[in-house]
OpenMM code with the backbone's topology and positions (N, CA, C; nanometers):
from openmm import Vec3, app, unit

residues = "UNK UNK UNK UNK UNK UNK UNK UNK UNK UNK UNK UNK UNK UNK UNK UNK UNK UNK UNK UNK UNK UNK UNK UNK UNK UNK UNK UNK UNK UNK UNK UNK UNK UNK UNK UNK UNK UNK UNK UNK UNK UNK UNK UNK UNK UNK UNK UNK UNK UNK UNK UNK UNK UNK UNK UNK UNK UNK UNK UNK UNK UNK UNK UNK UNK UNK UNK UNK UNK UNK UNK UNK UNK UNK UNK UNK UNK UNK UNK UNK UNK UNK UNK UNK UNK UNK".split()
positions = [
    Vec3(5.3338, 1.7128, 0.4107),
    Vec3(5.2628, 1.7481, 0.3224),
    Vec3(5.0943, 1.6728, 0.3729),
    Vec3(5.0234, 1.7171, 0.3723),
    Vec3(4.9221, 1.6527, 0.3949),
    Vec3(4.8525, 1.5880, 0.2828),
    Vec3(4.8214, 1.4996, 0.2608),
    Vec3(4.6993, 1.4479, 0.1119),
    Vec3(4.5879, 1.4673, 0.1458),
    Vec3(4.5283, 1.5348, 0.0616),
    Vec3(4.3669, 1.5582, 0.1016),
    Vec3(4.3060, 1.4293, 0.0025),
    Vec3(4.2511, 1.3716, 0.0491),
    Vec3(4.1537, 1.2750, -0.0211),
    Vec3(3.9845, 1.3016, -0.0107),
    Vec3(3.9337, 1.3198, -0.1389),
    Vec3(3.7805, 1.3071, -0.1325),
    Vec3(3.7458, 1.1758, -0.1025),
    Vec3(3.6054, 1.2198, -0.0577),
    Vec3(3.4921, 1.0710, -0.0389),
    Vec3(3.4193, 1.0799, -0.1631),
    Vec3(3.4071, 0.9137, -0.1445),
    Vec3(3.2769, 0.8770, -0.2218),
    Vec3(3.1907, 0.9333, -0.3057),
    Vec3(3.1494, 1.0205, -0.2231),
    Vec3(3.0085, 1.0856, -0.2315),
    Vec3(3.0568, 1.2346, -0.2671),
    Vec3(3.1697, 1.2746, -0.2491),
    Vec3(3.2150, 1.3859, -0.3162),
    Vec3(3.2434, 1.3861, -0.4756),
    Vec3(3.3120, 1.2512, -0.4862),
    Vec3(3.3363, 1.2261, -0.5904),
    Vec3(3.2165, 1.2034, -0.7010),
    Vec3(3.1029, 1.1587, -0.6884),
    Vec3(3.0170, 1.0915, -0.7134),
    Vec3(2.9137, 1.2692, -0.7456),
    Vec3(2.9623, 1.3439, -0.6137),
    Vec3(2.8600, 1.4577, -0.6388),
    Vec3(2.9368, 1.5488, -0.7713),
    Vec3(3.0123, 1.5621, -0.7951),
    Vec3(3.1403, 1.6209, -0.9145),
    Vec3(3.1037, 1.5372, -1.0501),
    Vec3(3.0679, 1.4031, -1.0333),
    Vec3(3.0470, 1.3400, -1.1502),
    Vec3(2.8955, 1.3998, -1.2284),
    Vec3(2.7995, 1.4097, -1.1191),
    Vec3(2.6716, 1.4528, -1.1267),
    Vec3(2.6640, 1.5814, -1.1783),
    Vec3(2.7254, 1.7034, -1.1544),
    Vec3(2.7334, 1.8048, -1.1635),
    Vec3(2.7869, 1.8267, -1.3022),
    Vec3(2.8738, 1.7814, -1.3594),
    Vec3(2.9350, 1.7452, -1.4765),
    Vec3(2.8086, 1.7276, -1.5916),
    Vec3(2.7519, 1.6106, -1.5569),
    Vec3(2.6251, 1.5372, -1.6481),
    Vec3(2.5755, 1.6620, -1.7269),
    Vec3(2.5445, 1.6168, -1.8872),
    Vec3(2.4935, 1.7094, -1.9634),
    Vec3(2.3571, 1.6763, -2.0090),
    Vec3(2.2752, 1.7913, -1.9520),
    Vec3(2.1388, 1.7570, -1.8905),
    Vec3(2.0888, 1.7597, -2.0876),
    Vec3(2.0908, 1.7745, -2.1572),
    Vec3(2.0555, 1.7897, -2.2663),
    Vec3(2.0810, 1.6398, -2.3195),
    Vec3(2.1856, 1.5858, -2.3291),
    Vec3(2.1949, 1.4258, -2.3331),
    Vec3(2.1414, 1.3823, -2.2495),
    Vec3(2.1235, 1.3952, -2.1757),
    Vec3(1.9770, 1.2852, -2.0749),
    Vec3(1.8619, 1.3068, -2.0703),
    Vec3(1.8168, 1.4091, -2.1428),
    Vec3(1.7247, 1.4448, -2.2004),
    Vec3(1.6585, 1.4142, -2.3385),
    Vec3(1.7889, 1.3864, -2.4081),
    Vec3(1.7828, 1.3093, -2.5456),
    Vec3(1.7832, 1.1761, -2.5347),
    Vec3(1.8763, 1.1099, -2.4531),
    Vec3(1.8391, 0.9762, -2.4035),
    Vec3(1.7036, 0.9072, -2.3603),
    Vec3(1.6678, 0.9966, -2.2528),
    Vec3(1.5471, 0.9431, -2.2135),
    Vec3(1.4419, 0.9671, -2.3255),
    Vec3(1.4276, 1.0382, -2.4142),
    Vec3(1.3212, 1.0907, -2.4695),
    Vec3(1.3237, 0.9887, -2.6098),
    Vec3(1.4399, 0.9245, -2.6433),
    Vec3(1.4650, 0.8043, -2.7537),
    Vec3(1.3996, 0.7018, -2.6819),
    Vec3(1.4215, 0.6693, -2.5728),
    Vec3(1.4185, 0.5139, -2.4689),
    Vec3(1.2211, 0.5357, -2.4725),
    Vec3(1.1459, 0.6593, -2.4309),
    Vec3(1.0315, 0.6618, -2.4523),
    Vec3(0.9794, 0.6576, -2.5575),
    Vec3(1.0184, 0.7127, -2.6757),
    Vec3(0.9485, 0.7318, -2.7695),
    Vec3(0.9716, 0.5808, -2.8488),
    Vec3(1.0791, 0.5221, -2.8151),
    Vec3(1.0780, 0.3568, -2.8755),
    Vec3(1.0081, 0.2430, -2.8395),
    Vec3(0.9588, 0.2788, -2.6636),
    Vec3(0.8625, 0.2079, -2.6012),
    Vec3(0.7178, 0.2203, -2.6660),
    Vec3(0.7305, 0.3450, -2.6888),
    Vec3(0.5734, 0.3929, -2.7115),
    Vec3(0.5450, 0.2963, -2.8576),
    Vec3(0.6372, 0.3113, -2.9169),
    Vec3(0.6354, 0.2251, -3.0799),
    Vec3(0.5888, 0.1235, -3.0691),
    Vec3(0.6992, 0.0554, -2.9856),
    Vec3(0.6605, -0.1116, -2.9416),
    Vec3(0.5610, -0.1087, -2.8938),
    Vec3(0.4837, -0.0136, -2.7975),
    Vec3(0.3272, -0.0081, -2.7820),
    Vec3(0.2419, -0.0265, -2.8900),
    Vec3(0.2182, 0.0946, -2.9433),
    Vec3(0.1429, 0.1278, -3.0635),
    Vec3(0.1416, -0.0615, -3.1452),
    Vec3(0.2756, -0.1098, -3.1794),
    Vec3(0.2906, -0.2227, -3.2490),
    Vec3(0.2081, -0.3386, -3.1749),
    Vec3(0.2500, -0.3718, -3.0634),
    Vec3(0.1806, -0.4921, -2.9975),
    Vec3(0.0183, -0.4363, -3.0060),
    Vec3(0.0011, -0.3015, -2.9452),
    Vec3(-0.1566, -0.3112, -2.9817),
    Vec3(-0.1961, -0.3142, -3.1148),
    Vec3(-0.1907, -0.2897, -3.2249),
    Vec3(-0.2204, -0.2994, -3.3787),
    Vec3(-0.2334, -0.4470, -3.3925),
    Vec3(-0.1329, -0.5138, -3.2958),
    Vec3(-0.1230, -0.6929, -3.3506),
    Vec3(-0.2439, -0.7657, -3.2866),
    Vec3(-0.2695, -0.7052, -3.1442),
    Vec3(-0.3642, -0.7648, -3.0715),
    Vec3(-0.4891, -0.7172, -3.0540),
    Vec3(-0.5636, -0.5812, -3.1235),
    Vec3(-0.6781, -0.5452, -3.1588),
    Vec3(-0.7305, -0.5123, -3.2784),
    Vec3(-0.8378, -0.4847, -3.2815),
    Vec3(-0.9035, -0.4968, -3.3941),
    Vec3(-0.8925, -0.3365, -3.4572),
    Vec3(-0.8479, -0.3090, -3.5870),
    Vec3(-0.8412, -0.1446, -3.6183),
    Vec3(-0.9000, -0.0744, -3.5753),
    Vec3(-1.0154, -0.0651, -3.5484),
    Vec3(-1.1163, 0.0191, -3.4454),
    Vec3(-1.0437, 0.0544, -3.3349),
    Vec3(-1.0564, -0.0936, -3.2796),
    Vec3(-1.0057, -0.0749, -3.1318),
    Vec3(-0.8600, 0.0008, -3.0957),
    Vec3(-0.7762, -0.0197, -3.2274),
    Vec3(-0.6295, 0.0304, -3.2285),
    Vec3(-0.6369, 0.1470, -3.2494),
    Vec3(-0.7589, 0.1855, -3.3107),
    Vec3(-0.7809, 0.3693, -3.3524),
    Vec3(-0.7804, 0.4426, -3.2145),
    Vec3(-0.8713, 0.3631, -3.1629),
    Vec3(-0.8700, 0.4134, -3.0339),
    Vec3(-0.8260, 0.4598, -2.9278),
    Vec3(-0.7763, 0.3652, -2.8905),
    Vec3(-0.6402, 0.3277, -2.7640),
    Vec3(-0.4817, 0.4114, -2.8376),
    Vec3(-0.4769, 0.4272, -2.9524),
    Vec3(-0.3579, 0.4770, -2.9949),
    Vec3(-0.4098, 0.6777, -2.9585),
    Vec3(-0.5299, 0.7134, -2.9601),
    Vec3(-0.6136, 0.8496, -2.9582),
    Vec3(-0.5892, 0.8698, -2.8118),
    Vec3(-0.6131, 0.7512, -2.7318),
    Vec3(-0.6147, 0.7716, -2.5831),
    Vec3(-0.5141, 0.8005, -2.5224),
    Vec3(-0.3885, 0.7088, -2.5774),
    Vec3(-0.2366, 0.6796, -2.5294),
    Vec3(-0.2156, 0.8370, -2.5464),
    Vec3(-0.1998, 0.8682, -2.6658),
    Vec3(-0.1379, 0.9904, -2.6996),
    Vec3(-0.1840, 1.0829, -2.5695),
    Vec3(-0.3429, 1.0966, -2.6068),
    Vec3(-0.3969, 1.2296, -2.5007),
    Vec3(-0.3570, 1.2042, -2.3354),
    Vec3(-0.3650, 1.0227, -2.3149),
    Vec3(-0.3355, 1.0818, -2.1861),
    Vec3(-0.1581, 1.0836, -2.1585),
    Vec3(-0.0783, 1.1149, -2.2475),
    Vec3(0.0662, 1.1514, -2.2472),
    Vec3(0.0527, 1.3052, -2.2461),
    Vec3(-0.0459, 1.3538, -2.3283),
    Vec3(-0.0671, 1.5072, -2.3648),
    Vec3(-0.0951, 1.5367, -2.2092),
    Vec3(-0.2165, 1.4711, -2.1497),
    Vec3(-0.2470, 1.5320, -2.0107),
    Vec3(-0.2013, 1.4912, -1.9235),
    Vec3(-0.0810, 1.4084, -1.8919),
    Vec3(0.0283, 1.3486, -1.7838),
    Vec3(-0.0946, 1.2853, -1.7452),
    Vec3(-0.1969, 1.2060, -1.7583),
    Vec3(-0.2786, 1.1320, -1.6670),
    Vec3(-0.2703, 0.9670, -1.7440),
    Vec3(-0.2612, 0.9027, -1.7162),
    Vec3(-0.2605, 0.7441, -1.7460),
    Vec3(-0.3790, 0.6904, -1.7031),
    Vec3(-0.5025, 0.7523, -1.6324),
    Vec3(-0.6095, 0.6496, -1.6323),
    Vec3(-0.7217, 0.6860, -1.7418),
    Vec3(-0.7232, 0.7770, -1.8333),
    Vec3(-0.7833, 0.7778, -1.9607),
    Vec3(-0.7468, 0.5915, -2.0543),
    Vec3(-0.6349, 0.5973, -2.0504),
    Vec3(-0.5953, 0.5215, -2.1072),
    Vec3(-0.6138, 0.3766, -2.0432),
    Vec3(-0.5821, 0.3828, -1.9192),
    Vec3(-0.6109, 0.2235, -1.8702),
    Vec3(-0.7745, 0.2261, -1.8744),
    Vec3(-0.8661, 0.3096, -1.8182),
    Vec3(-1.0338, 0.2614, -1.8428),
    Vec3(-1.0533, 0.2587, -1.9961),
    Vec3(-0.9767, 0.3015, -2.1061),
    Vec3(-1.0291, 0.2526, -2.2774),
    Vec3(-0.9605, 0.1202, -2.2547),
    Vec3(-0.8137, 0.0816, -2.1643),
    Vec3(-0.7987, -0.0258, -2.2338),
    Vec3(-0.8781, -0.1359, -2.1661),
    Vec3(-0.9092, -0.1273, -2.0239),
    Vec3(-1.0345, -0.2115, -1.9832),
    Vec3(-1.1781, -0.2001, -2.0422),
    Vec3(-1.2144, -0.0989, -2.1218),
    Vec3(-1.3311, -0.0918, -2.1687),
    Vec3(-1.3672, -0.1747, -2.2743),
    Vec3(-1.2165, -0.1649, -2.3619),
    Vec3(-1.2051, -0.2400, -2.5186),
    Vec3(-1.2814, -0.3826, -2.5292),
    Vec3(-1.2402, -0.4563, -2.4029),
    Vec3(-1.2781, -0.5627, -2.4104),
    Vec3(-1.2110, -0.6755, -2.3979),
    Vec3(-1.0465, -0.6106, -2.4396),
    Vec3(-0.9318, -0.7100, -2.4568),
    Vec3(-0.9155, -0.7375, -2.5674),
    Vec3(-0.7919, -0.8245, -2.6241),
    Vec3(-0.7473, -0.8424, -2.7362),
    Vec3(-0.8475, -0.9099, -2.8079),
    Vec3(-0.7989, -0.9220, -2.9805),
    Vec3(-0.9230, -1.0144, -3.0204),
    Vec3(-0.8254, -1.1582, -3.0383),
    Vec3(-0.9358, -1.2633, -3.0681),
    Vec3(-0.8756, -1.4060, -3.0428),
    Vec3(-0.7946, -1.4095, -3.1898),
    Vec3(-0.8543, -1.3459, -3.2715),
    Vec3(-0.8269, -1.4250, -3.4040),
    Vec3(-0.6578, -1.3296, -3.4415),
    Vec3(-0.6056, -1.2534, -3.3666),
    Vec3(-0.5057, -1.1610, -3.3601),
    Vec3(-0.4022, -1.2160, -3.2380),
    Vec3(-0.4284, -1.3384, -3.1844),
    Vec3(-0.3088, -1.3589, -3.1159),
    Vec3(-0.2210, -1.4492, -3.1713),
] * unit.nanometer
topology = app.Topology()
chain = topology.addChain("A")
for resn in residues:
    res = topology.addResidue(resn, chain)
    for name in ("N", "CA", "C"):
        topology.addAtom(name, app.Element.getBySymbol(name[0]), res)
């Protein structure tokens, strides 16, 4: 009797078919949200309250519009972190 062996690529393809898409989305969303919260905390520590509010708004708009350039431009225009908050 001939034994059929599967290639490594066939094994990997079978695993990828069985992935739970909902679980992947949930995991990625949790990571993104956690990173965004950490970023907002860093911004709050290093910028004035007014600058932080503007940058938070620009960050949320950039995510909504799927365009990071608005946030990056606002960050450049903000003048950088305040020395007193370093």
